[in-house]
MARKOLKOL-864971 format. One line per 8 residues: number of its first residue (from 1); their letters; for each residue y, z, x of N, C-alpha, C. Coordinates in Angstrom, 1 decimal. Example, Ala and Ser with C-alpha at 12.3 -4.5 7.8 and 13.67 -1.06 7.14 Angstrom:
MARKOLKOL-864971
1> AS> -5.7:7.8:13.2:-4.5:7.8:12.3:-3.3:7.8:13.2  -2.2:7.1:12.8:-1.1:7.1:13.7:0.0:7.9:12.9
end
This chain:
MARKOLKOL-864971
1> MQFYLDGV> -1.0:1.3:-9.8:-0.6:1.8:-8.5:0.8:1.3:-8.2  1.6:2.2:-7.7:3.0:1.8:-7.4:3.2:2.3:-5.9  3.8:1.4:-5.1:4.1:1.7:-3.7:5.6:1.8:-3.6  6.0:2.6:-2.6:7.5:2.8:-2.3:7.7:2.7:-0.8  8.7:2.1:-0.4:9.1:2.0:1.0:10.5:2.6:1.1  10.6:3.7:1.8:11.9:4.5:2.0:12.5:4.8:0.6  11.6:5.1:-0.4:12.1:5.5:-1.7:12.3:4.4:-2.7  12.2:3.2:-2.2:12.5:2.0:-3.1:11.1:1.4:-3.5
9> RVADAATA> 10.9:1.2:-4.8:9.7:0.6:-5.2:9.4:-0.8:-4.6  8.2:-1.0:-4.1:7.8:-2.3:-3.6:7.4:-3.2:-4.8  8.0:-4.4:-4.8:7.8:-5.3:-5.9:6.3:-5.6:-6.1  5.9:-5.8:-7.4:4.5:-6.1:-7.7:4.1:-7.4:-7.0  5.0:-8.3:-6.9:4.7:-9.6:-6.2:4.3:-9.4:-4.7  4.7:-8.3:-4.1:4.5:-8.1:-2.7:3.2:-7.2:-2.5  2.5:-7.0:-3.6:1.3:-6.2:-3.5:0.1:-7.0:-4.0  -1.0:-7.0:-3.3:-2.2:-7.6:-3.7:-3.4:-6.8:-3.5
17> IDAGAFVL> -4.5:-6.9:-4.2:-5.7:-6.2:-4.0:-6.7:-7.2:-3.5  -7.3:-6.9:-2.3:-8.2:-7.9:-1.6:-9.4:-7.2:-1.0  -10.6:-7.4:-1.5:-11.8:-6.8:-1.0:-11.7:-5.3:-0.7  -11.3:-4.6:-1.7:-11.3:-3.1:-1.6:-10.1:-2.6:-0.8  -9.1:-3.5:-0.6:-7.9:-3.1:0.1:-6.6:-3.5:-0.7  -5.6:-2.7:-0.5:-4.3:-3.1:-1.0:-3.5:-3.8:0.1  -3.0:-4.9:-0.1:-2.3:-5.7:0.9:-0.8:-5.7:0.5  0.0:-5.2:1.4:1.5:-5.1:1.1:2.2:-6.0:2.0
25> QLDLPPSG> 3.1:-6.8:1.5:4.0:-7.7:2.3:5.4:-6.9:2.3  5.7:-6.4:3.5:6.9:-5.5:3.5:7.9:-6.0:4.6  9.2:-5.8:4.4:10.2:-6.0:5.4:10.6:-4.7:5.9  10.3:-4.4:7.1:10.7:-3.1:7.7:12.2:-3.1:8.1  12.8:-2.0:8.1:14.2:-1.9:8.6:14.3:-2.2:10.1  15.5:-2.6:10.6:15.7:-2.9:12.0:15.2:-1.8:12.9  15.2:-0.5:12.5:14.7:0.6:13.3:13.2:0.5:13.6  12.5:-0.2:12.7:11.0:-0.4:12.8:10.3:0.8:12.2
33> GAILAWAC> 11.0:1.8:11.7:10.3:3.0:11.1:10.6:3.1:9.7  9.7:3.4:8.9:9.9:3.6:7.4:8.8:4.5:6.9  9.1:5.0:5.7:8.1:5.9:5.0:7.5:5.1:3.8  6.2:5.0:3.9:5.4:4.4:2.8:4.8:5.5:1.9  5.0:5.4:0.6:4.5:6.3:-0.3:3.9:5.5:-1.5  3.0:6.2:-2.2:2.4:5.6:-3.4:2.1:6.6:-4.5  2.0:6.1:-5.7:1.7:6.9:-6.9:0.6:6.2:-7.6  -0.4:7.0:-8.0:-1.5:6.4:-8.7:-2.0:7.3:-9.8
41> PRFAAIDD> -2.7:6.8:-10.8:-3.2:7.7:-11.8:-4.3:8.6:-11.3  -4.5:9.7:-12.0:-5.5:10.7:-11.6:-6.9:10.0:-11.7  -7.7:10.2:-10.7:-9.1:9.7:-10.8:-10.0:10.9:-11.3  -10.6:10.8:-12.5:-11.4:11.9:-13.0:-12.8:11.9:-12.4  -13.3:13.0:-12.1:-14.7:13.2:-11.6:-15.4:14.2:-12.5  -16.6:13.9:-12.8:-17.4:14.8:-13.7:-17.5:16.2:-13.1  -17.1:17.2:-13.9:-17.2:18.6:-13.4:-16.4:18.9:-12.2  -15.3:18.2:-12.0:-14.5:18.4:-10.8:-13.0:18.5:-11.3
49> PRRLGLPV> -12.4:19.7:-11.4:-11.1:19.9:-12.0:-10.0:19.5:-11.1  -10.3:19.1:-9.8:-9.2:18.7:-8.9:-8.5:17.4:-9.4  -7.2:17.3:-9.0:-6.5:16.1:-9.3:-6.7:15.1:-8.1  -7.6:14.2:-8.3:-8.0:13.3:-7.2:-7.1:12.0:-7.2  -6.7:11.6:-6.0:-5.8:10.4:-5.9:-6.5:9.2:-5.2  -5.7:8.4:-4.5:-6.2:7.3:-3.8:-6.9:7.7:-2.5  -8.2:7.4:-2.3:-8.8:7.7:-1.0:-8.4:6.6:0.0  -7.9:7.0:1.1:-7.4:6.1:2.1:-8.3:6.2:3.4
57> AGIDVSAG> -9.0:5.1:3.7:-9.9:5.1:4.9:-9.2:4.7:6.1  -8.0:4.0:5.9:-7.3:3.5:7.1:-6.1:2.7:6.7  -5.1:2.6:7.6:-4.0:1.7:7.3:-3.8:0.8:8.6  -3.8:-0.5:8.3:-3.6:-1.4:9.4:-2.2:-2.1:9.2  -1.5:-2.3:10.3:-0.2:-2.9:10.3:-0.1:-4.0:11.2  0.5:-5.2:10.8:0.7:-6.3:11.7:2.0:-6.9:11.4  2.6:-7.6:12.4:3.9:-8.3:12.2:3.7:-9.7:12.0  4.6:-10.3:11.3:4.6:-11.7:11.0:6.0:-12.2:10.5
65> EDVSCTSP> 6.2:-13.5:10.5:7.4:-14.1:10.0:7.1:-15.0:8.9  8.1:-15.2:8.0:7.9:-16.1:6.8:6.6:-15.7:6.1  6.5:-14.5:5.7:5.3:-13.9:5.1:5.3:-14.2:3.6  4.2:-14.7:3.1:4.0:-14.8:1.6:2.7:-14.1:1.3  2.3:-14.1:0.0:1.1:-13.4:-0.4:-0.2:-14.1:0.2  0.0:-15.3:0.6:-1.2:-16.0:1.2:-1.2:-15.9:2.7  -0.2:-15.3:3.3:-0.2:-15.1:4.8:-1.0:-13.9:5.1  -1.2:-13.7:6.5:-1.9:-12.5:6.9:-1.1:-11.3:6.5
73> PIAAMRG> -1.8:-10.2:6.2:-1.1:-9.0:5.7:-0.2:-8.4:6.7  0.8:-7.8:6.2:1.7:-6.9:7.0:1.2:-5.5:7.1  0.7:-5.0:5.9:0.1:-3.7:5.9:-1.1:-3.8:4.9  -2.2:-3.2:5.3:-3.4:-3.2:4.4:-3.9:-1.8:4.4  -4.2:-1.2:3.2:-4.8:0.1:3.1:-6.2:-0.1:2.6  -7.2:0.4:3.3:-8.6:0.3:2.9:-9.0:1.6:2.3  -9.7:1.5:1.2:-10.2:2.7:0.5:-11.7:2.8:0.3
end
């Protein structure tokens, strides 16, 4: 799984998988707005020819300072 913020790849060290969620530690630009994108391998399903990707059940965003991978998440995607 690879994540991108405004077209720039998010470092692997800023990405963690936690209890069915991807947790991303991100620095947003001063405007506060950014585009988050991701690329993942195709998920194969029996007798289903569609190209299936990452199912997203929700995206939670929170602010924090001095963030590390052990700090509360900045963005978490639940699948």
